[in-house]
Residue frames as a rotation matrix with the C-alpha (Angstrom) as fourth column:
MET 1
-0.069 0.958 0.280 -3.31
-0.488 -0.277 0.828 -53.82
0.870 -0.079 0.486 7.95
HIS 2
-0.560 0.097 0.823 -4.70
-0.802 0.183 -0.568 -54.76
-0.205 -0.978 -0.025 11.31
PRO 3
-0.934 0.237 -0.269 -6.07
0.106 0.900 0.422 -58.37
0.342 0.366 -0.866 11.17
GLU 4
-0.534 0.796 -0.287 -9.08
0.580 0.097 -0.809 -57.36
-0.616 -0.598 -0.513 13.40
ILE 5
-0.260 0.530 -0.807 -10.16
-0.550 -0.768 -0.327 -54.88
-0.793 0.359 0.491 10.81
LEU 6
-0.662 0.047 -0.748 -10.12
-0.682 0.374 0.628 -57.43
0.309 0.926 -0.216 8.00
ALA 7
-0.932 0.324 -0.161 -12.12
0.360 0.872 -0.331 -59.87
0.033 -0.367 -0.930 10.22
GLN 8
-0.614 0.706 -0.353 -14.97
-0.236 -0.591 -0.771 -57.38
-0.754 -0.390 0.529 10.36
GLU 9
-0.203 0.609 0.767 -18.11
0.786 0.568 -0.243 -58.51
-0.583 0.554 -0.594 8.44
GLY 10
0.773 0.618 0.146 -18.63
0.569 -0.572 -0.591 -56.40
-0.281 0.540 -0.793 5.32
TYR 11
0.256 -0.751 -0.608 -15.19
-0.294 -0.660 0.691 -54.88
-0.921 0.002 -0.390 5.26
PHE 12
0.650 -0.087 0.755 -14.09
0.680 0.510 -0.527 -54.71
-0.339 0.856 0.390 1.69
ALA 13
0.098 -0.685 -0.722 -11.07
-0.447 -0.679 0.583 -53.43
-0.889 0.265 -0.373 -0.51
VAL 14
0.619 -0.030 0.785 -10.32
0.696 0.483 -0.531 -53.52
-0.363 0.875 0.320 -4.16
ASP 15
-0.482 -0.777 -0.404 -7.52
0.210 -0.550 0.808 -52.07
-0.850 0.305 0.429 -6.38
VAL 16
0.343 0.677 -0.651 -9.08
-0.438 -0.498 -0.749 -49.91
-0.831 0.542 0.125 -8.91
LYS 17
-0.212 -0.523 -0.826 -6.70
-0.967 -0.011 0.255 -51.29
-0.142 0.852 -0.503 -11.63
GLU 18
-0.965 -0.013 0.261 -7.90
-0.011 1.000 0.007 -54.83
-0.261 0.004 -0.965 -10.85
SER 19
-0.174 0.981 0.086 -11.48
0.131 0.110 -0.985 -53.94
-0.976 -0.160 -0.148 -11.45
PRO 20
-0.534 -0.210 0.819 -12.45
0.773 0.272 0.573 -54.63
-0.343 0.939 0.018 -15.06
ALA 21
-0.641 0.198 -0.741 -13.21
-0.245 -0.968 -0.047 -51.70
-0.727 0.151 0.669 -17.17
ARG 22
-0.097 0.718 0.689 -16.51
0.865 0.403 -0.299 -51.62
-0.492 0.567 -0.660 -19.25
GLU 23
-0.968 -0.240 0.068 -16.68
0.235 -0.783 0.575 -49.16
-0.085 0.573 0.815 -22.13
LEU 24
-0.188 0.936 -0.296 -19.97
0.421 -0.195 -0.886 -47.16
-0.887 -0.291 -0.358 -21.86
PHE 25
0.965 0.253 -0.071 -19.31
0.056 -0.463 -0.885 -44.99
-0.256 0.850 -0.461 -24.85
PRO 26
0.599 -0.768 0.227 -16.23
0.590 0.231 -0.774 -44.47
0.541 0.598 0.591 -26.86
GLY 27
-0.293 -0.818 0.494 -13.40
0.114 -0.543 -0.832 -43.28
0.949 -0.187 0.252 -24.60
ILE 28
-0.091 0.369 0.925 -15.52
-0.903 -0.422 0.080 -43.57
0.420 -0.828 0.371 -21.49
ARG 29
-0.280 -0.131 -0.951 -14.99
0.065 0.986 -0.155 -46.52
0.958 -0.105 -0.268 -19.12
LEU 30
0.475 0.492 0.729 -16.68
-0.796 -0.113 0.595 -47.61
0.375 -0.863 0.338 -15.90
ARG 31
-0.549 -0.615 -0.565 -14.85
-0.106 0.722 -0.683 -49.68
0.829 -0.315 -0.462 -13.28
PRO 32
0.582 0.811 0.058 -17.26
-0.216 0.086 0.972 -51.18
0.784 -0.579 0.226 -10.66
LEU 33
-0.443 -0.850 0.285 -15.78
-0.507 -0.025 -0.862 -51.12
0.739 -0.527 -0.420 -7.24
TRP 34
-0.983 0.183 -0.005 -18.40
0.082 0.419 -0.904 -52.22
-0.164 -0.889 -0.427 -4.69
THR 35
-0.216 0.976 0.009 -22.16
-0.267 -0.068 0.961 -53.06
0.939 0.205 0.275 -4.55
GLY 36
-0.831 0.061 0.554 -23.89
-0.555 0.001 -0.832 -53.08
-0.051 -0.998 0.033 -1.15
PRO 37
-0.855 0.509 0.098 -26.70
0.497 0.858 -0.129 -55.37
-0.150 -0.062 -0.987 -0.03
THR 38
0.057 0.900 -0.431 -29.35
0.437 -0.411 -0.800 -52.43
-0.897 -0.143 -0.417 -0.31
GLY 39
0.607 0.228 0.761 -28.23
0.791 -0.082 -0.606 -51.42
-0.076 0.970 -0.230 -3.81
ALA 40
0.793 -0.445 -0.416 -25.74
-0.369 -0.894 0.252 -48.72
-0.484 -0.046 -0.874 -3.07
HIS 41
0.668 -0.578 0.469 -22.77
0.726 0.645 -0.240 -48.84
-0.164 0.500 0.850 -5.30
ALA 42
0.529 -0.582 -0.617 -19.42
-0.280 -0.807 0.521 -47.17
-0.801 -0.103 -0.590 -5.98
ASN 43
0.696 -0.254 0.671 -17.54
0.690 0.496 -0.528 -46.89
-0.199 0.830 0.520 -9.26
VAL 44
-0.190 -0.712 -0.676 -14.70
0.032 -0.693 0.721 -45.12
-0.981 0.116 0.155 -10.95
LEU 45
0.813 0.381 0.439 -15.39
0.484 -0.026 -0.874 -43.50
-0.322 0.924 -0.206 -14.40
GLU 46
-0.274 -0.954 -0.120 -12.52
0.419 -0.231 0.878 -42.80
-0.865 0.190 0.464 -16.67
MET 47
0.823 0.556 0.116 -13.07
0.359 -0.351 -0.865 -40.26
-0.441 0.753 -0.488 -19.51
ASP 48
-0.150 -0.849 0.507 -10.46
0.956 0.006 0.294 -39.71
-0.253 0.529 0.810 -22.27
PRO 49
-0.574 -0.037 -0.818 -9.73
0.012 -0.999 0.037 -36.07
-0.819 0.012 0.574 -23.39
GLY 50
-0.788 0.350 -0.506 -12.38
-0.614 -0.503 0.608 -34.71
-0.042 0.790 0.611 -25.69
THR 51
-0.731 0.646 -0.217 -15.07
0.495 0.722 0.483 -37.27
0.469 0.246 -0.848 -24.79
SER 52
-0.728 0.617 0.300 -18.73
-0.679 -0.586 -0.442 -36.65
-0.097 -0.526 0.845 -23.71
TRP 53
-0.537 0.697 0.476 -21.84
0.251 0.670 -0.698 -38.42
-0.805 -0.255 -0.535 -22.86
PRO 54
-0.929 0.127 0.349 -24.05
0.339 -0.094 0.936 -38.72
0.152 0.987 0.044 -25.98
ARG 55
-0.040 0.964 0.264 -27.12
0.294 -0.241 0.925 -37.76
0.955 0.115 -0.274 -24.24
ARG 56
0.141 0.096 0.985 -28.44
-0.813 -0.558 0.170 -36.48
0.566 -0.825 0.000 -20.79
ASP 57
-0.650 -0.279 -0.707 -27.29
0.266 0.788 -0.555 -38.46
0.712 -0.549 -0.438 -17.81
VAL 58
0.222 0.783 0.581 -30.58
-0.567 -0.381 0.731 -38.50
0.793 -0.491 0.359 -15.64
HIS 59
-0.847 -0.490 0.206 -30.07
-0.387 0.303 -0.871 -39.44
0.364 -0.818 -0.446 -11.96
GLU 60
0.270 0.951 0.149 -32.84
-0.932 0.219 0.290 -41.97
0.244 -0.217 0.945 -11.35
PRO 61
0.362 0.919 -0.154 -34.01
0.587 -0.097 0.803 -43.45
0.724 -0.381 -0.575 -9.09
GLY 62
0.733 -0.064 -0.677 -31.70
0.631 -0.305 0.713 -41.77
-0.253 -0.950 -0.183 -6.55
PRO 63
0.854 -0.427 -0.299 -28.85
-0.425 -0.902 0.075 -39.24
-0.302 0.063 -0.951 -6.28
GLU 64
0.680 -0.732 0.052 -25.33
0.577 0.490 -0.653 -39.40
0.453 0.474 0.755 -7.61
GLU 65
0.809 -0.530 -0.254 -22.15
-0.129 -0.582 0.803 -38.30
-0.573 -0.617 -0.539 -5.64
VAL 66
0.788 -0.533 0.308 -19.22
0.477 0.214 -0.852 -37.43
0.389 0.819 0.423 -7.67
PHE 67
0.562 -0.742 -0.366 -15.53
-0.051 -0.472 0.880 -36.68
-0.825 -0.476 -0.303 -6.68
VAL 68
0.896 -0.398 -0.195 -13.19
-0.270 -0.140 -0.953 -35.51
0.352 0.907 -0.233 -9.32
VAL 69
0.767 -0.641 0.008 -10.10
0.376 0.461 0.804 -37.40
-0.519 -0.614 0.595 -8.63
ALA 70
-0.357 -0.928 -0.105 -8.06
0.439 -0.266 0.858 -36.21
-0.825 0.260 0.502 -11.59
GLY 71
-0.720 0.026 0.694 -8.34
0.677 -0.197 0.709 -33.88
0.155 0.980 0.125 -14.57
THR 72
-0.819 0.493 -0.295 -11.23
-0.415 -0.863 -0.289 -31.50
-0.397 -0.114 0.911 -15.24
PHE 73
-0.606 0.745 0.278 -14.84
0.754 0.650 -0.095 -32.69
-0.251 0.151 -0.956 -15.36
ASN 74
-0.926 0.370 -0.074 -17.61
-0.375 -0.887 0.270 -30.69
0.034 0.278 0.960 -17.17
ASP 75
-0.635 0.725 0.266 -21.26
0.369 0.587 -0.720 -31.21
-0.678 -0.359 -0.641 -16.39
GLY 76
-0.161 0.541 0.825 -22.51
0.969 -0.070 0.236 -29.40
0.185 0.838 -0.513 -19.46
ALA 77
0.896 0.433 0.096 -22.58
0.393 -0.876 0.279 -26.03
0.205 -0.212 -0.956 -17.63
ARG 78
0.663 -0.679 0.315 -19.09
-0.721 -0.692 0.025 -25.52
0.201 -0.244 -0.949 -16.12
ASP 79
0.099 -0.757 -0.646 -15.69
-0.127 0.634 -0.763 -27.09
0.987 0.157 -0.034 -15.33
TYR 80
0.894 0.092 0.438 -14.79
-0.444 0.071 0.893 -28.79
0.051 -0.993 0.104 -12.19
PRO 81
0.072 -0.974 -0.215 -11.12
-0.714 0.100 -0.693 -29.44
0.697 0.203 -0.688 -11.37
ALA 82
-0.162 -0.309 -0.937 -9.57
0.375 0.859 -0.348 -32.31
0.913 -0.408 -0.023 -9.40
GLY 83
-0.921 -0.268 -0.284 -10.58
0.340 -0.193 -0.921 -32.12
0.192 -0.944 0.269 -5.82
THR 84
-0.578 0.798 0.171 -14.29
-0.788 -0.601 0.137 -31.02
0.212 -0.056 0.976 -6.37
PHE 85
-0.835 0.511 0.206 -17.18
0.368 0.795 -0.482 -32.91
-0.410 -0.327 -0.851 -4.85
LEU 86
-0.736 0.665 -0.128 -20.60
-0.562 -0.494 0.663 -32.70
0.378 0.560 0.737 -6.63
HIS 87
-0.689 0.613 0.387 -23.97
0.172 0.657 -0.734 -33.93
-0.704 -0.439 -0.558 -5.27
ALA 88
-0.815 0.519 -0.258 -26.66
-0.454 -0.295 0.841 -34.37
0.360 0.803 0.476 -8.00
PRO 89
-0.486 0.701 0.522 -30.13
-0.639 0.123 -0.760 -35.00
-0.596 -0.703 0.388 -6.49
ALA 90
-0.578 0.367 0.729 -32.50
0.525 0.851 -0.011 -37.60
-0.624 0.377 -0.685 -7.74
GLY 91
0.486 0.811 0.326 -34.24
0.743 -0.187 -0.643 -36.47
-0.460 0.554 -0.693 -10.89
SER 92
0.450 -0.426 -0.785 -31.43
-0.464 -0.862 0.202 -33.99
-0.763 0.273 -0.586 -11.84
TRP 93
0.755 -0.260 0.602 -29.45
0.607 0.625 -0.491 -34.46
-0.249 0.736 0.630 -14.97
HIS 94
0.330 -0.683 -0.652 -26.22
-0.503 -0.711 0.491 -33.32
-0.799 0.166 -0.578 -16.74
VAL 95
0.992 -0.077 -0.100 -24.32
-0.051 0.476 -0.878 -33.98
0.115 0.876 0.469 -19.87
PRO 96
0.600 -0.798 0.059 -20.80
0.102 0.149 0.983 -35.24
-0.794 -0.584 0.171 -18.71
SER 97
0.845 -0.484 0.228 -17.81
0.289 0.054 -0.956 -34.18
0.450 0.874 0.185 -20.85
THR 98
0.594 -0.737 -0.322 -14.13
0.271 -0.194 0.943 -33.41
-0.757 -0.648 0.085 -20.48
ALA 99
0.895 -0.377 -0.240 -11.63
-0.395 -0.415 -0.819 -31.49
0.209 0.828 -0.521 -22.68
THR 100
0.043 -0.972 0.231 -8.58
-0.976 -0.090 -0.197 -32.65
0.212 -0.217 -0.953 -20.76
GLY 101
-0.155 -0.094 -0.983 -9.67
0.020 0.995 -0.098 -36.05
0.988 -0.035 -0.152 -19.56
CYS 102
-0.171 0.039 0.985 -10.73
-0.926 -0.347 -0.147 -37.02
0.336 -0.937 0.095 -16.07
THR 103
-0.607 0.061 -0.793 -11.17
0.282 0.949 -0.143 -39.72
0.743 -0.311 -0.593 -13.48
LEU 104
-0.227 0.613 0.757 -14.20
-0.800 -0.561 0.214 -39.57
0.555 -0.557 0.618 -11.21
PHE 105
-0.980 0.069 -0.186 -15.22
0.167 0.793 -0.586 -41.54
0.107 -0.606 -0.788 -8.23
LEU 106
-0.375 0.925 0.067 -19.00
-0.601 -0.297 0.742 -42.12
0.706 0.238 0.667 -8.32
PHE 107
-0.978 0.208 -0.015 -21.16
0.136 0.579 -0.804 -43.15
-0.158 -0.788 -0.594 -5.37
TYR 108
-0.357 0.934 0.006 -24.87
-0.419 -0.166 0.893 -44.07
0.835 0.316 0.451 -5.55
PRO 109
-0.819 0.170 0.548 -26.55
-0.513 0.210 -0.832 -44.34
-0.257 -0.963 -0.085 -2.13
ALA 110
-0.826 0.539 0.166 -29.29
0.547 0.837 -0.001 -46.83
-0.140 0.090 -0.986 -1.90
GLY 111
-0.747 0.594 0.299 -32.47
-0.282 -0.690 0.666 -45.41
0.602 0.413 0.683 -3.53
């Protein structure tokens, strides 16, 4: 890496494998990656095959941005393969699940 890039204020990098996983529900783990000064934050969500959210996932107070990194994600209505980007506006909801297992990159802009 270029030293001048690393010297820029606010520049940040993390290895996903080094971010501690917190189990949200059985077989569903969240790895926090970054939190900004205004509340924006980025995470990786890992879902084992055959797992699902036990209730609606409501997007409050702001939107949720999802990128399917690996596997197939289901939002309760349809499947989304790796490479899919989803934008869920504030106030919307879904019931996340996966038959195959999946890894998601989640971004929450500052609300």
